[in-house]
LOSE-102823 format. One line per 2 residues: number of its first residue (from 1); their letters; for each residue x, y, z of N, C-alpha, C. Coordinates in steps of 0.2 Angstrom, whole numbers, plus 5000, padded with zeros to 4 digits. Example, Ala and Ser with C-alpha at 12.3 -4.5 7.8 and 13.67 -1.06 7.14 Angstrom:
// LOSE-102823
1 = as = 5066,4972,5039,5062,4978,5039,5066,4984,5039  5064,4989,5035,5068,4995,5036,5064,5000,5039 $
This chain:
// LOSE-102823
1 = mv = 5701,5493,5419,5699,5493,5413,5701,5494,5408  5707,5496,5408,5711,5500,5401,5710,5495,5397 $
3 = ff = 5710,5487,5395,5704,5485,5391,5699,5485,5387  5695,5488,5390,5690,5489,5388,5690,5499,5384 $
5 = rd = 5693,5500,5389,5696,5506,5386,5698,5508,5378  5702,5504,5379,5707,5502,5371,5703,5501,5366 $
7 = if = 5699,5496,5367,5693,5494,5361,5689,5499,5359  5685,5504,5366,5681,5506,5365,5684,5513,5360 $
9 = av = 5690,5513,5360,5693,5519,5358,5694,5517,5350  5696,5511,5348,5698,5507,5344,5691,5506,5338 $
11 = vf = 5685,5505,5343,5680,5504,5339,5676,5511,5337  5680,5517,5342,5677,5524,5341,5680,5527,5335 $
13 = al = 5685,5526,5335,5691,5527,5328,5686,5525,5323  5687,5518,5320,5684,5515,5315,5677,5519,5316 $
15 = fa = 5673,5519,5316,5666,5521,5318,5666,5530,5316  5670,5535,5318,5673,5541,5316,5672,5540,5308 $
17 = lt = 5678,5536,5307,5680,5538,5298,5674,5535,5294  5668,5533,5296,5663,5531,5292,5658,5538,5293 $
19 = qg = 5657,5540,5296,5654,5547,5295,5656,5552,5296  5662,5552,5292,5663,5560,5287,5667,5565,5293 $
21 = pa = 5670,5569,5292,5674,5575,5295,5668,5579,5302  5662,5581,5301,5659,5584,5308,5660,5578,5313 $
23 = fa = 5658,5573,5311,5658,5567,5318,5667,5567,5322  5671,5565,5316,5679,5564,5320,5680,5571,5326 $
25 = qt = 5677,5574,5324,5680,5582,5326,5677,5580,5336  5673,5574,5336,5672,5574,5344,5678,5569,5346 $
27 = ke = 5682,5565,5343,5689,5565,5346,5693,5569,5350  5691,5575,5348,5694,5582,5352,5691,5581,5359 $
29 = ie = 5687,5579,5361,5682,5583,5367,5684,5575,5372  5684,5578,5378,5687,5573,5382,5681,5571,5385 $
31 = rt = 5681,5564,5385,5675,5560,5387,5677,5556,5392  5678,5559,5399,5677,5555,5404,5673,5547,5405 $
33 = gg = 5668,5548,5401,5665,5543,5403,5666,5537,5397  5667,5537,5392,5673,5533,5388,5670,5536,5382 $
35 = py = 5673,5535,5377,5671,5537,5368,5665,5534,5367  5664,5538,5363,5655,5537,5361,5654,5532,5357 $
37 = vp = 5651,5527,5359,5650,5521,5355,5642,5520,5354  5637,5518,5350,5630,5516,5350,5629,5513,5353 $
39 = tp = 5624,5512,5356,5620,5508,5359,5614,5504,5355  5616,5497,5354,5612,5492,5351,5606,5496,5353 $
41 = qi = 5600,5495,5347,5594,5495,5348,5590,5491,5353  5591,5485,5352,5588,5481,5357,5592,5481,5367 $
43 = vv = 5598,5484,5364,5599,5484,5373,5595,5490,5374  5593,5495,5370,5591,5501,5374,5583,5499,5374 $
45 = dq = 5580,5497,5369,5574,5492,5373,5571,5489,5379  5578,5486,5381,5577,5482,5383,5577,5484,5391 $
47 = ml = 5582,5490,5392,5584,5495,5399,5576,5498,5398  5573,5500,5394,5566,5505,5395,5563,5501,5398 $
49 = rf = 5560,5493,5394,5556,5489,5397,5559,5487,5404  5565,5486,5405,5567,5486,5413,5566,5489,5416 $
51 = an = 5567,5497,5417,5565,5502,5421,5556,5502,5420  5554,5499,5416,5544,5500,5417,5544,5506,5416 $
53 = vk = 5546,5510,5410,5546,5519,5408,5541,5517,5403  5535,5524,5407,5529,5525,5407,5528,5533,5403 $
55 = ds = 5524,5533,5399,5522,5541,5400,5521,5547,5402  5520,5545,5409,5522,5551,5414,5528,5549,5416 $
57 = df = 5534,5547,5414,5540,5546,5415,5544,5552,5416  5550,5555,5418,5552,5558,5416,5561,5555,5414 $
59 = vm = 5564,5556,5408,5571,5549,5408,5574,5556,5408  5580,5554,5411,5588,5556,5409,5592,5553,5408 $
61 = dl = 5595,5555,5401,5600,5548,5398,5607,5551,5400  5612,5550,5406,5619,5554,5405,5624,5551,5402 $
63 = gs = 5624,5554,5397,5632,5551,5392,5626,5549,5386  5623,5553,5385,5617,5552,5380,5617,5552,5371 $
65 = gd = 5624,5554,5369,5626,5552,5362,5621,5554,5357  5620,5550,5354,5615,5553,5348,5607,5555,5352 $
67 = gv = 5607,5552,5357,5600,5552,5360,5596,5548,5359  5597,5542,5356,5595,5536,5354,5586,5533,5363 $
69 = lv = 5593,5534,5367,5587,5530,5376,5581,5535,5375  5581,5542,5375,5579,5547,5374,5572,5548,5370 $
71 = rt = 5575,5548,5362,5570,5546,5357,5566,5542,5358  5569,5535,5360,5565,5530,5360,5560,5528,5364 $
73 = aa = 5561,5532,5371,5556,5534,5377,5550,5538,5374  5550,5541,5369,5549,5549,5368,5545,5543,5364 $
75 = tq = 5547,5540,5360,5541,5539,5352,5538,5529,5355  5542,5531,5360,5539,5521,5360,5534,5523,5366 $
77 = mk = 5536,5525,5372,5534,5525,5379,5528,5532,5382  5528,5537,5374,5525,5545,5375,5530,5546,5380 $
79 = as = 5534,5542,5384,5538,5548,5389,5541,5556,5388  5544,5558,5392,5548,5565,5391,5554,5564,5395 $
81 = gl = 5560,5568,5392,5566,5566,5393,5572,5571,5392  5577,5571,5393,5584,5573,5393,5589,5571,5392 $
83 = gi = 5592,5571,5389,5601,5569,5388,5603,5574,5388  5608,5572,5392,5615,5577,5394,5620,5573,5390 $
85 = ei = 5623,5578,5386,5629,5576,5382,5634,5580,5382  5641,5580,5381,5646,5584,5384,5648,5587,5376 $
87 = dp = 5645,5584,5369,5649,5582,5363,5645,5588,5359  5646,5593,5357,5640,5598,5353,5637,5596,5348 $
89 = dl = 5641,5591,5342,5640,5589,5339,5633,5583,5338  5637,5580,5345,5632,5575,5345,5626,5578,5350 $
91 = vk = 5624,5582,5352,5619,5587,5355,5614,5587,5349  5618,5590,5345,5612,5594,5339,5611,5588,5333 $
93 = ra = 5615,5584,5333,5612,5576,5331,5608,5575,5334  5604,5572,5340,5602,5570,5344,5594,5577,5344 $
95 = nd = 5595,5581,5345,5588,5588,5345,5587,5587,5336  5590,5585,5331,5589,5585,5324,5587,5579,5321 $
97 = la = 5587,5573,5326,5582,5567,5325,5577,5567,5327  5575,5569,5334,5572,5570,5338,5564,5575,5332 $
99 = qk = 5566,5580,5330,5564,5585,5328,5559,5581,5320  5564,5577,5319,5561,5574,5311,5555,5566,5315 $
101 = qg = 5558,5566,5319,5554,5559,5323,5548,5563,5326  5546,5570,5326,5541,5573,5327,5541,5571,5337 $
103 = va = 5546,5572,5340,5545,5572,5347,5550,5577,5352  5551,5582,5347,5555,5589,5348,5552,5588,5357 $
105 = ar = 5545,5592,5355,5543,5594,5363,5543,5589,5369  5546,5583,5367,5546,5580,5373,5554,5577,5374 $
107 = an = 5558,5577,5369,5564,5574,5370,5568,5583,5367  5573,5581,5373,5578,5588,5374,5585,5584,5374 $
109 = fq = 5591,5588,5371,5596,5587,5374,5601,5594,5374  5604,5594,5379,5609,5598,5379,5617,5598,5379 $
111 = vm = 5621,5603,5378,5629,5600,5379,5629,5602,5389  5631,5599,5393,5633,5598,5398,5637,5593,5403 $
113 = dv = 5640,5595,5408,5643,5590,5410,5639,5586,5415  5639,5581,5415,5635,5576,5418,5634,5578,5427 $
115 = fk = 5640,5581,5428,5641,5580,5436,5635,5588,5438  5637,5591,5432,5633,5601,5434,5626,5599,5432 $
117 = ad = 5622,5593,5431,5614,5591,5430,5612,5591,5437  5606,5593,5434,5601,5592,5440,5596,5587,5439 $
119 = ls = 5598,5583,5443,5594,5575,5441,5588,5574,5444  5586,5582,5449,5578,5579,5456,5573,5577,5450 $
121 = ka = 5574,5581,5444,5566,5578,5440,5566,5572,5438  5573,5568,5440,5571,5562,5433,5566,5557,5438 $
123 = sv = 5563,5553,5434,5559,5548,5439,5565,5540,5435  5567,5542,5428,5573,5537,5427,5579,5540,5425 $
125 = vt = 5584,5537,5427,5591,5539,5423,5594,5531,5421  5598,5534,5415,5600,5526,5409,5605,5532,5407 $
127 = ly = 5612,5525,5408,5619,5524,5407,5621,5520,5405  5627,5523,5402,5630,5517,5396,5639,5522,5399 $
129 = ll = 5639,5521,5404,5646,5524,5406,5652,5520,5409  5658,5520,5408,5664,5516,5410,5664,5516,5418 $
131 = pg = 5667,5510,5420,5667,5508,5428,5667,5514,5432  5674,5519,5429,5676,5523,5435,5669,5529,5435 $
133 = mm = 5668,5532,5429,5664,5536,5429,5654,5534,5434  5654,5528,5432,5649,5524,5437,5650,5527,5445 $
135 = mn = 5656,5527,5447,5657,5527,5454,5657,5531,5455  5660,5536,5450,5663,5544,5456,5653,5548,5454 $
137 = lr = 5649,5545,5448,5640,5545,5449,5637,5543,5452  5639,5538,5457,5633,5535,5460,5632,5540,5469 $
139 = kk = 5637,5543,5472,5634,5546,5477,5629,5552,5474  5630,5555,5465,5625,5563,5466,5619,5559,5463 $
141 = iy = 5618,5554,5461,5613,5547,5457,5608,5545,5465  5612,5546,5471,5609,5542,5477,5606,5549,5478 $
143 = de = 5610,5553,5480,5609,5559,5485,5603,5563,5481  5604,5565,5475,5598,5569,5471,5592,5567,5467 $
145 = lr = 5592,5558,5466,5586,5554,5465,5582,5556,5471  5575,5557,5469,5569,5556,5475,5570,5548,5475 $
147 = pg = 5564,5545,5480,5564,5539,5482,5557,5535,5478  5560,5529,5475,5557,5526,5470,5557,5527,5462 $
149 = ar = 5565,5533,5462,5566,5533,5455,5570,5529,5452  5570,5526,5446,5575,5520,5444,5580,5524,5439 $
151 = vv = 5586,5519,5440,5592,5519,5439,5594,5514,5436  5596,5513,5428,5595,5508,5424,5602,5508,5419 $
153 = sh = 5606,5505,5421,5615,5504,5416,5615,5500,5411  5618,5502,5406,5621,5497,5402,5626,5492,5405 $
155 = dy = 5630,5488,5406,5634,5484,5407,5639,5484,5412  5638,5489,5417,5643,5493,5421,5638,5496,5427 $
157 = hf = 5640,5495,5431,5636,5496,5438,5639,5501,5443  5636,5501,5449,5639,5504,5454,5644,5502,5461 $
159 = gd = 5647,5496,5459,5652,5494,5463,5647,5488,5469  5650,5490,5477,5648,5488,5481,5640,5492,5483 $
161 = we = 5635,5495,5478,5629,5498,5478,5625,5489,5474  5622,5487,5477,5620,5480,5473,5615,5480,5468 $
163 = ad = 5614,5480,5463,5607,5483,5461,5602,5479,5464  5596,5480,5464,5592,5476,5462,5587,5471,5460 $
165 = dr = 5589,5471,5453,5588,5465,5448,5593,5466,5442  5596,5464,5437,5598,5460,5432,5597,5456,5425 $
167 = it = 5597,5457,5421,5596,5456,5415,5600,5454,5409  5605,5448,5407,5606,5445,5402,5608,5444,5400 $
169 = fd = 5607,5446,5391,5606,5444,5384,5608,5444,5380  5609,5441,5373,5612,5440,5370,5612,5447,5365 $
171 = vp = 5617,5448,5362,5617,5455,5360,5623,5455,5353  5622,5448,5348,5629,5448,5342,5631,5453,5340 $
173 = ek = 5631,5458,5339,5632,5463,5337,5637,5465,5339  5637,5465,5348,5641,5467,5352,5649,5464,5352 $
175 = ef = 5651,5459,5350,5655,5454,5352,5662,5461,5346  5659,5462,5340,5664,5466,5338,5666,5473,5344 $
177 = in = 5664,5475,5349,5665,5480,5352,5670,5479,5359  5669,5473,5360,5671,5470,5368,5673,5463,5366 $
179 = gv = 5673,5459,5362,5672,5452,5362,5667,5447,5364  5663,5449,5366,5656,5447,5371,5651,5447,5369 $
181 = ps = 5647,5443,5364,5640,5443,5361,5636,5445,5364  5635,5448,5369,5630,5448,5375,5629,5457,5379 $
183 = at = 5626,5459,5383,5624,5465,5385,5621,5462,5395  5622,5464,5399,5619,5464,5404,5617,5471,5406 $
185 = vy = 5610,5472,5408,5607,5479,5412,5605,5478,5417  5604,5482,5423,5606,5482,5430,5600,5487,5432 $
187 = lw = 5597,5485,5436,5590,5490,5438,5594,5493,5445  5592,5499,5447,5591,5500,5453,5586,5505,5457 $
189 = ti = 5582,5505,5463,5578,5510,5462,5581,5512,5469  5578,5517,5466,5580,5525,5474,5577,5524,5481 $
191 = pa = 5582,5522,5486,5576,5520,5491,5577,5527,5495  5572,5526,5501,5572,5534,5506,5576,5534,5511 $
193 = ki = 5579,5539,5512,5584,5541,5516,5581,5539,5522  5582,5535,5528,5581,5535,5534,5585,5534,5539 $
195 = gg = 5593,5534,5539,5597,5537,5543,5596,5540,5548  5594,5537,5555,5594,5543,5561,5590,5540,5565 $
197 = tw = 5589,5543,5570,5583,5540,5576,5577,5544,5575  5573,5538,5577,5566,5537,5576,5561,5537,5582 $
199 = ni = 5557,5539,5583,5551,5538,5590,5546,5534,5587  5545,5528,5587,5539,5525,5584,5533,5526,5588 $
201 = kv = 5528,5526,5587,5522,5525,5591,5517,5520,5587  5515,5516,5593,5510,5511,5590,5506,5512,5593 $
203 = dg = 5498,5511,5589,5492,5511,5593,5489,5507,5600  5489,5507,5603,5485,5505,5608,5492,5505,5613 $
205 = va = 5496,5505,5612,5505,5504,5615,5504,5509,5620  5507,5513,5626,5509,5520,5629,5515,5521,5627 $
207 = qp = 5519,5515,5626,5526,5517,5626,5530,5518,5623  5530,5523,5620,5533,5521,5611,5542,5520,5609 $
209 = tt = 5543,5517,5607,5550,5514,5606,5555,5517,5600  5561,5520,5602,5567,5522,5600,5570,5518,5597 $
211 = ae = 5569,5519,5589,5577,5516,5585,5579,5521,5582  5586,5516,5579,5592,5520,5578,5592,5515,5570 $
213 = fs = 5594,5519,5564,5595,5516,5557,5601,5521,5555  5604,5515,5551,5610,5516,5548,5609,5513,5541 $
215 = qn = 5611,5516,5535,5610,5515,5527,5617,5518,5525  5619,5514,5521,5622,5515,5516,5621,5511,5508 $
217 = fh = 5617,5516,5508,5615,5513,5498,5610,5510,5501  5608,5502,5500,5604,5497,5500,5603,5494,5505 $
219 = vt = 5610,5494,5509,5611,5491,5516,5609,5496,5519  5604,5493,5523,5600,5497,5531,5599,5493,5536 $
221 = ng = 5602,5495,5541,5602,5492,5549,5597,5495,5553  5595,5493,5559,5594,5496,5564,5594,5493,5569 $
223 = tl = 5594,5500,5577,5594,5494,5582,5589,5499,5587  5590,5496,5596,5585,5497,5597,5591,5501,5604 $
225 = pn = 5592,5505,5605,5596,5508,5610,5592,5507,5618  5597,5505,5622,5596,5505,5629,5588,5499,5631 $
227 = ar = 5589,5497,5625,5584,5490,5625,5585,5483,5625  5582,5481,5633,5583,5474,5634,5580,5468,5632 $
229 = gv = 5581,5464,5630,5575,5458,5629,5573,5459,5621  5575,5468,5617,5573,5470,5612,5576,5472,5607 $
231 = gi = 5576,5467,5597,5578,5470,5594,5576,5470,5589  5579,5474,5583,5575,5474,5577,5580,5470,5571 $
233 = sd = 5577,5469,5567,5580,5466,5559,5575,5465,5555  5578,5463,5550,5575,5462,5541,5574,5468,5538 $
235 = vs = 5576,5473,5538,5577,5480,5539,5575,5480,5530  5572,5482,5527,5571,5483,5521,5568,5489,5519 $
237 = vk = 5572,5492,5512,5569,5499,5509,5569,5500,5502  5565,5499,5500,5563,5499,5492,5561,5505,5491 $
239 = ge = 5562,5513,5487,5558,5514,5485,5556,5521,5493  5550,5521,5493,5547,5524,5501,5543,5517,5506 $
241 = ai = 5542,5509,5503,5543,5508,5506,5547,5505,5511  5545,5502,5515,5549,5499,5522,5545,5494,5526 $
243 = tf = 5552,5490,5527,5549,5484,5530,5553,5483,5537  5551,5482,5543,5556,5478,5549,5552,5476,5552 $
245 = si = 5556,5471,5557,5553,5466,5561,5558,5469,5570  5554,5471,5573,5556,5471,5581,5553,5467,5584 $
247 = wr = 5559,5463,5589,5558,5455,5592,5558,5458,5599  5553,5455,5603,5549,5457,5608,5552,5450,5613 $
249 = gs = 5558,5447,5615,5558,5439,5617,5559,5436,5609  5555,5430,5611,5552,5426,5604,5547,5428,5599 $
251 = vr = 5545,5435,5602,5539,5437,5598,5540,5443,5593  5538,5443,5587,5541,5447,5582,5533,5450,5581 $
253 = hh = 5535,5456,5581,5529,5463,5578,5534,5465,5569  5531,5462,5565,5532,5465,5558,5530,5470,5557 $
255 = yr = 5533,5475,5555,5529,5480,5552,5531,5483,5546  5527,5487,5541,5525,5488,5535,5525,5495,5534 $
257 = gq = 5526,5500,5528,5522,5507,5527,5526,5509,5523  5525,5518,5525,5529,5522,5518,5534,5529,5524 $
259 = vk = 5539,5529,5519,5541,5534,5523,5542,5540,5519  5541,5545,5521,5538,5552,5518,5542,5557,5522 $
261 = gn = 5546,5559,5520,5554,5563,5522,5554,5561,5528  5553,5565,5534,5554,5563,5541,5547,5559,5545 $
263 = vm = 5545,5561,5541,5539,5556,5546,5536,5549,5539  5535,5542,5545,5533,5537,5539,5527,5534,5543 $
265 = gg = 5524,5529,5543,5521,5525,5546,5516,5519,5544  5510,5515,5544,5510,5510,5542,5504,5506,5545 $
267 = mv = 5505,5498,5546,5502,5493,5548,5508,5488,5553  5508,5488,5560,5510,5482,5561,5508,5477,5563 $
269 = nl = 5509,5469,5563,5506,5465,5565,5510,5464,5573  5505,5463,5577,5506,5464,5585,5506,5457,5588 $
271 = dg = 5508,5452,5585,5507,5445,5584,5499,5444,5586  5496,5444,5578,5493,5442,5575,5486,5448,5577 $
273 = re = 5488,5453,5581,5483,5459,5580,5486,5463,5577  5482,5465,5572,5486,5472,5566,5484,5481,5570 $
275 = ak = 5489,5484,5569,5488,5490,5573,5491,5496,5568  5490,5502,5567,5493,5505,5565,5499,5509,5568 $
277 = wq = 5504,5511,5565,5508,5513,5569,5513,5520,5564  5515,5524,5568,5519,5529,5566,5526,5533,5567 $
279 = ae = 5530,5534,5566,5538,5537,5568,5537,5543,5564  5541,5547,5569,5547,5555,5566,5552,5552,5566 $
281 = ra = 5556,5558,5564,5565,5556,5565,5565,5561,5570  5571,5561,5574,5572,5567,5579,5576,5570,5577 $
283 = k = 5575,5575,5579,5581,5581,5576,5586,5581,5579 $
């Protein structure tokens, strides 16, 4: 992606010249996520709508620049949030703007390396970072965010951790930045971590079932060790919601429920009969 980095650097330099000496100092700061380029307001609005940001959310923007994402979430959605930015001048600008907009109590900005930030409080994380930085951050984001948290990114994604949804729309002013007058916004919902061995019990069924689940970001698979004529398929985890099917010959038992740490449970359709099920992760 050297081409994009070069274009960003040119745009950044031109933008800095129009902003005066104080802003030009940001060139001296090593920005591993790429040079600061303002996010168009139309993209900001789409990102927040796509993530369904509400007043109950806490939004964290990694590489927050002038803070437009967190400030917009605070002014339009009444959400709270924190912007993490390595450049002190941009952090000061963001906090000053939040103060002027009357949202400083909900929108705060701090000078910090994004890799040192504690993401666990966030219900929504927003990103506009170059591909290498996205890949370096994806495990931290996956590990630290709680199930159900949403991640929304402008233009760049997490490689083979496929997005749950995406939208592309026209942004004419971006043609000056990268030659493409459009933007793509990606959305992920953090899944519950279900990797391991689980003992599944169904009401009215005497014999429990042992299932083993493996998980790689959004890809989840299951097996039933030492079980003949029985298989597991269609495993899906989104947030805390889980569904899977256990086949006994040609008969499908469809499970659906919620994951809460080391326990999960819900309802299962046993060839037309509904029953409760619960499972515990083996230690």
